[in-house]
C-alpha distance (Angstrom), angle and dihedral (degrees) to the residues before:
residue distance angle dihedral
M1 . . .
Q2 3.79 . .
Q3 3.77 120.3 .
P4 3.83 116.6 -116.6
L5 3.78 115.8 -103.9
L6 3.79 112.3 -92.4
H7 3.80 92.8 -139.7
P8 3.82 109.0 26.1
I9 3.78 114.0 -144.4
A10 3.80 108.1 -135.8
L11 3.81 103.3 152.0
I12 3.81 125.2 43.2
L13 3.80 119.8 -174.6
L14 3.81 121.4 -150.4
P15 3.83 117.0 -176.1
L16 3.83 108.9 -151.2
N17 3.79 110.9 -163.3
G18 3.79 105.1 156.6
T19 3.80 102.1 -87.1
P20 3.83 113.2 150.9
T21 3.80 90.2 -119.8
G22 3.80 93.4 59.1
A23 3.82 93.8 104.4
A24 3.81 92.7 58.3
A25 3.81 90.8 48.2
L26 3.79 89.8 50.6
E27 3.81 90.8 50.8
L28 3.81 90.3 51.0
G29 3.80 91.5 46.6
L30 3.80 90.7 53.4
Q31 3.81 91.0 46.9
L32 3.80 90.2 54.0
A33 3.80 92.0 44.0
R34 3.81 89.6 55.9
R35 3.81 91.5 46.6
F36 3.79 93.9 53.7
A37 3.83 98.1 28.5
A38 3.81 84.7 -120.8
H39 3.78 137.2 147.8
L40 3.81 118.7 -103.8
D41 3.79 111.1 -146.9
A42 3.82 108.1 -159.9
L43 3.80 105.1 -163.1
H44 3.79 125.7 -168.3
V45 3.82 117.9 -171.1
G46 3.78 114.3 -156.5
S47 3.77 126.0 -166.1
D48 3.78 118.4 -91.7
S49 3.79 107.4 -126.0
R50 3.80 90.4 -157.1
E51 3.80 88.5 73.4
V52 3.81 87.6 70.8
A53 3.81 92.7 59.9
P54 3.85 96.3 79.1
L55 3.80 87.3 64.0
A56 3.81 87.0 77.6
G57 3.77 86.2 74.4
E58 3.79 91.4 52.9
G59 3.80 95.4 71.5
L60 3.81 98.0 -83.7
S61 3.79 118.9 129.6
G62 3.77 121.2 -113.7
A63 3.80 90.9 -115.2
L64 3.79 92.1 53.9
V65 3.78 92.0 47.8
E66 3.84 90.1 50.3
E67 3.79 89.2 51.2
M68 3.81 90.8 50.5
I69 3.80 91.1 48.9
G70 3.79 90.7 50.8
A71 3.79 92.2 49.4
A72 3.81 91.2 48.4
E73 3.81 91.5 50.1
R74 3.80 92.3 49.7
E75 3.80 92.5 49.7
S76 3.79 91.3 45.8
G77 3.80 90.1 50.7
R78 3.80 91.5 49.7
R79 3.80 92.5 51.7
L80 3.79 91.1 47.0
R81 3.81 92.0 53.0
T82 3.80 90.4 47.8
M83 3.80 93.0 51.7
R84 3.81 92.8 44.9
S85 3.79 89.6 50.6
L86 3.81 90.3 50.0
F87 3.80 91.4 51.4
D88 3.81 92.8 48.9
R89 3.82 92.4 46.1
V90 3.81 95.5 51.0
M91 3.81 91.5 44.8
A92 3.82 89.4 52.9
E93 3.81 92.1 47.2
E94 3.79 91.3 50.9
A95 3.79 91.0 50.6
A96 3.82 91.7 48.2
A97 3.82 88.9 52.3
G98 3.80 90.6 55.2
R99 3.80 94.7 -101.7
P100 3.81 103.2 107.3
V101 3.79 120.8 176.5
A102 3.79 120.1 -165.3
T103 3.79 116.1 -116.2
L104 3.79 112.8 -126.7
D105 3.80 130.9 159.1
R106 3.81 116.4 -122.9
E107 3.81 90.5 -124.8
R108 3.81 91.4 56.2
L109 3.79 90.8 44.5
S110 3.82 91.2 57.8
D111 3.83 93.7 43.3
P112 3.84 109.9 105.9
A113 3.81 88.0 -145.2
T114 3.82 92.0 62.5
P115 3.82 110.9 100.0
P116 3.82 114.6 -118.0
V117 3.80 113.7 -89.2
E118 3.78 120.6 -146.8
G119 3.78 117.9 -140.9
A120 3.77 131.2 4.2
T121 3.78 125.5 -20.4
A122 3.79 133.4 -174.4
G123 3.77 136.1 -167.5
F124 3.79 139.2 -179.0
R125 3.78 123.1 -138.3
A126 3.77 135.5 170.6
V127 3.79 129.5 -151.6
A128 3.80 133.5 175.0
G129 3.78 126.9 -127.3
R130 3.77 142.9 68.7
E131 3.79 107.1 -21.4
H132 3.80 97.6 -141.1
E133 3.81 91.9 51.3
R134 3.80 98.7 44.3
V135 3.80 93.3 44.7
A136 3.81 93.9 46.4
F137 3.81 92.0 48.4
A138 3.81 92.6 49.5
A139 3.81 90.8 45.5
R140 3.81 92.8 56.0
L141 3.80 88.8 65.4
S142 3.80 95.7 43.5
D143 3.79 128.8 87.4
L144 3.79 97.0 -140.8
I145 3.80 135.4 7.1
V146 3.81 124.3 -147.9
V147 3.82 114.4 -160.1
P148 3.82 125.4 -170.2
H149 3.79 116.7 -110.6
A150 3.79 114.3 -96.7
D151 3.80 110.1 -101.8
S152 3.81 91.6 -147.4
G153 3.78 143.5 1.7
D154 3.79 89.8 -98.5
E155 3.79 89.7 56.3
V156 3.82 90.4 55.1
S157 3.80 88.1 57.8
S158 3.79 95.8 44.3
S159 3.82 104.4 35.1
E160 3.78 104.4 120.6
A161 3.81 93.4 -175.0
L162 3.80 93.0 52.4
H163 3.79 95.7 50.1
A164 3.80 92.4 40.4
V165 3.79 92.3 59.7
L166 3.80 94.7 39.7
F167 3.80 96.1 49.1
D168 3.79 107.1 22.3
S169 3.80 109.1 32.1
G170 3.80 107.4 60.1
R171 3.81 88.5 -143.0
P172 3.81 133.2 112.9
V173 3.79 116.2 -97.9
I174 3.79 129.2 -153.3
I175 3.79 115.6 -154.2
A176 3.80 105.8 -148.7
P177 3.81 118.7 -136.7
K178 3.79 121.1 -123.7
R179 3.81 88.6 -108.3
V180 3.79 122.5 33.4
A181 3.82 121.2 -134.7
A182 3.79 124.7 -141.8
T183 3.82 93.4 -107.4
V184 3.78 134.9 37.5
G185 3.79 125.1 -171.6
R186 3.80 101.2 12.8
R187 3.83 93.5 107.6
I188 3.81 109.8 29.1
A189 3.79 125.5 -169.7
I190 3.80 119.1 -163.3
G191 3.79 118.7 -153.1
W192 3.82 100.2 -149.3
N193 3.80 128.0 -172.2
G194 3.79 102.6 152.6
T195 3.81 97.0 -106.9
A196 3.79 128.5 133.8
E197 3.81 88.0 -112.8
S198 3.80 93.2 57.2
A199 3.82 90.2 45.8
S200 3.80 89.4 53.1
A201 3.81 89.8 51.5
V202 3.81 91.6 51.1
M203 3.79 91.1 50.2
S204 3.80 90.4 50.5
I205 3.80 92.6 51.9
L206 3.81 98.9 37.7
P207 3.83 94.2 104.6
W208 3.82 88.9 52.7
L209 3.81 91.0 50.1
Q210 3.80 91.2 56.1
H211 3.81 89.9 59.7
A212 3.81 99.5 37.8
D213 3.80 123.7 112.2
A214 3.81 92.3 -137.3
V215 3.81 137.2 5.1
E216 3.80 127.3 -165.4
V217 3.80 128.7 -175.9
L218 3.80 112.2 -142.6
H219 3.79 116.8 -155.5
S220 3.78 140.7 163.6
P221 3.81 136.1 -177.1
E222 3.81 87.3 -125.9
Y223 3.82 91.1 54.1
Q224 3.82 100.2 39.7
R225 3.80 119.7 103.5
Q226 3.78 129.2 -175.0
G227 3.77 107.2 -59.8
P228 3.80 143.5 69.6
S229 3.79 117.6 -18.3
A230 3.80 127.6 -120.5
E231 3.82 89.5 -103.2
E232 3.80 90.3 54.8
L233 3.80 89.6 51.3
V234 3.81 90.5 52.0
A235 3.81 89.6 52.4
Y236 3.82 90.4 49.3
L237 3.79 91.8 50.4
A238 3.81 90.7 49.9
I239 3.81 89.3 60.5
H240 3.81 86.5 57.9
G241 3.79 91.9 51.0
V242 3.80 94.8 -102.7
R243 3.80 118.7 132.7
A244 3.79 111.4 -152.9
T245 3.78 136.4 174.1
T246 3.80 127.0 -152.6
R247 3.79 132.1 -128.8
Q248 3.79 126.1 -172.5
F249 3.77 114.0 -145.8
A250 3.78 135.2 -168.5
S251 3.78 131.7 -144.0
V252 3.79 118.9 -88.5
D253 3.80 113.3 -139.5
R254 3.82 87.1 -11.8
E255 3.82 90.5 -58.8
V256 3.81 114.1 125.0
G257 3.80 89.8 -167.5
A258 3.80 91.1 55.2
G259 3.80 89.7 51.1
L260 3.79 90.9 50.1
L261 3.81 92.4 51.3
A262 3.81 91.4 45.7
A263 3.82 90.7 53.1
A264 3.80 91.0 48.5
G265 3.80 88.4 51.3
S266 3.82 92.4 49.9
F267 3.80 89.1 52.9
G268 3.80 90.2 51.1
A269 3.80 91.5 -122.7
D270 3.79 119.3 -178.8
L271 3.82 91.6 -170.5
L272 3.80 132.0 32.8
C273 3.81 120.4 -158.7
M274 3.81 121.2 -162.3
G275 3.76 144.9 143.9
A276 3.79 117.8 -98.8
Y277 3.81 127.9 -127.8
S278 3.80 103.0 -7.9
H279 3.81 84.1 174.3
S280 3.78 119.5 49.0
R281 3.78 116.2 -68.6
L282 3.82 91.0 -124.0
R283 3.80 92.8 53.8
Q284 3.80 92.4 49.7
L285 3.80 93.9 45.8
I286 3.79 92.1 51.0
L287 3.79 101.6 35.9
G288 3.77 100.7 24.5
G289 3.78 124.5 -119.7
V290 3.78 143.7 -178.6
T291 3.81 94.9 -74.4
R292 3.78 93.6 49.5
H293 3.81 93.5 47.0
V294 3.80 92.1 50.1
L295 3.80 92.0 47.0
E296 3.79 89.9 53.2
A297 3.80 102.3 38.2
A298 3.82 110.5 27.5
T299 3.81 115.8 121.0
L300 3.81 94.8 -173.7
P301 3.81 130.5 59.0
V302 3.80 112.6 -80.1
L303 3.80 123.5 -157.7
M304 3.79 111.3 -153.6
A305 3.78 131.4 -178.0
R306 3.79 138.4 171.4
């Protein structure tokens, strides 16, 4: 008999902002919603045309400002229709494949008058405002956030939704791969370096570890910081009923992140868990780093926490 999850996942947030990899993230979000019988909240943040109005005080004529507002509203409407169409298409494809998920708005889900719904549900909603603020605020009252994979290195640097949830939500984040595998969380690799960030990631994924088929702790002298060793983590996990092995990895082409991903691949992991940005975000974005490399190059889902 399986143990109940320590921290049940009931609400999964998925920011949809138009990236080409949004469909894969939506597929992963629905897969996780079915696994946990949770609600997937697909959130699209559109621009607020009122933010253009202050430009009238910057020497622009009222007519020009009105034209800019109109253009912003049209573009925002186009993006909203595109994201709504994507949501409807993926939901239909999942149903056609025998994996239907009931459509339910988040407002109805939280209404005490709504009858209980068994199994997974999903809903699409759109709000206006600053993307990093609206996504971070919604993430703080979610159990898990799924973020589309960055389509390029530049997108890693500029993704407001990604950095909002990593730095301002206090919640675990799963970076979806560009292509979703059939299983997630059966073989879990932990990228461990002894930091508070990696400890937070382990705590976030502990319920998953207790139900995994295999768990391996990946470590490297080049990756390790001051803190508990990989062997100490294995002993800690054993107290929680999790049997884990260890694997030491080496850099690939002088990239620690590449070595970490290669070790996860050798283990056959379908989920990698790691802390995010042990160094400052600015340093990693400018000089590179393990977090940045994984965000750019991972081909499996990656759970990150800070």
